[in-house]
C-alpha positions as CSV (number, residue, x, y, z in Angstrom):
1,M,-1.7,5.5,-44.1
2,L,-3.5,8.3,-42.2
3,T,-5.9,6.5,-40.5
4,V,-3.6,3.6,-39.2
5,V,-1.1,6.3,-37.7
6,G,-4.0,7.9,-36.0
7,I,-5.5,4.2,-34.8
8,V,-1.5,3.7,-33.5
9,L,-1.6,7.1,-31.8
10,I,-4.8,6.7,-29.9
11,I,-3.7,3.5,-28.7
12,A,-0.5,4.7,-27.3
13,I,-2.4,7.6,-25.5
14,V,-4.3,5.0,-24.1
15,V,-1.8,2.6,-23.1
16,I,0.6,5.8,-21.9
17,L,-2.7,6.9,-19.7
18,F,-3.4,3.6,-18.1
19,V,0.4,3.6,-17.2
20,L,0.4,6.3,-15.5
21,L,-3.1,5.9,-13.5
22,K,-1.4,2.9,-12.2
23,T,1.7,4.1,-11.1
24,L,0.0,7.0,-9.6
25,S,-2.2,4.5,-7.4
26,I,0.7,2.6,-6.7
27,T,2.5,5.7,-5.1
28,V,-0.3,6.9,-2.8
29,Y,-0.5,3.4,-1.6
30,V,3.2,3.5,-0.4
31,S,2.7,6.4,0.7
32,R,-0.1,5.9,3.0
33,I,2.0,2.8,4.1
34,K,5.1,5.1,4.5
35,D,2.9,7.9,6.5
36,V,1.2,5.5,8.9
37,Y,4.6,3.3,10.0
38,R,6.9,5.8,10.0
39,D,5.0,8.8,11.5
40,D,3.5,7.0,14.7
41,H,6.3,6.5,16.8
42,G,6.1,3.1,17.7
43,D,1.9,3.2,18.1
44,L,1.2,-0.4,17.2
45,A,-2.5,0.1,17.3
46,Q,-2.3,2.3,14.0
47,K,-3.4,0.2,10.5
48,S,-3.0,1.1,6.7
49,N,-6.4,0.6,6.2
50,I,-5.7,-0.2,2.5
51,K,-8.1,-2.8,1.0
52,G,-7.2,-4.4,-2.5
53,S,-7.1,-7.0,-4.3
54,D,-3.5,-6.5,-6.2
55,E,0.1,-7.2,-4.2
56,I,0.1,-3.5,-2.9
57,G,-3.3,-4.2,-1.1
58,S,-1.8,-8.1,-0.1
59,L,1.3,-6.1,0.9
60,A,-0.6,-3.7,3.4
61,A,-2.8,-6.5,4.8
62,L,0.3,-8.6,5.4
63,L,1.9,-5.5,7.6
64,D,-1.0,-4.8,9.2
65,E,-1.2,-8.2,10.8
66,L,2.3,-7.9,11.1
67,I,1.6,-5.0,13.4
68,D,-1.1,-6.4,15.2
69,R,1.3,-9.6,16.3
70,L,4.3,-7.4,17.4
71,S,1.4,-5.5,19.8
72,K,-0.1,-8.9,21.0
73,M,3.9,-9.7,21.9
74,V,4.8,-6.3,23.2
75,S,1.4,-6.4,25.5
76,Q,2.7,-10.2,26.6
77,I,6.3,-9.1,27.5
78,R,4.6,-6.4,29.8
79,V,2.1,-8.6,31.4
80,A,5.3,-11.1,32.3
81,L,7.4,-8.0,33.3
82,N,4.5,-7.0,35.6
83,N,4.3,-10.2,37.1
């Protein structure tokens, strides 16, 4: 009986540690994305540089692509206004 309780406690601790580590990594990614896109006051050359194959990495790549497209659009508008 004591062995079963011990095994259950070990499994519970491992699961809790896994969840905490995953939550921490997500928080770090989200914080980095917010820092890049909030603090640069419209600097469209800034990228998040977050690489990953998970959902957060995909989201960061999409945001970087969006910023790149906006940067190109702003450049085209500047050229059109100068002509």
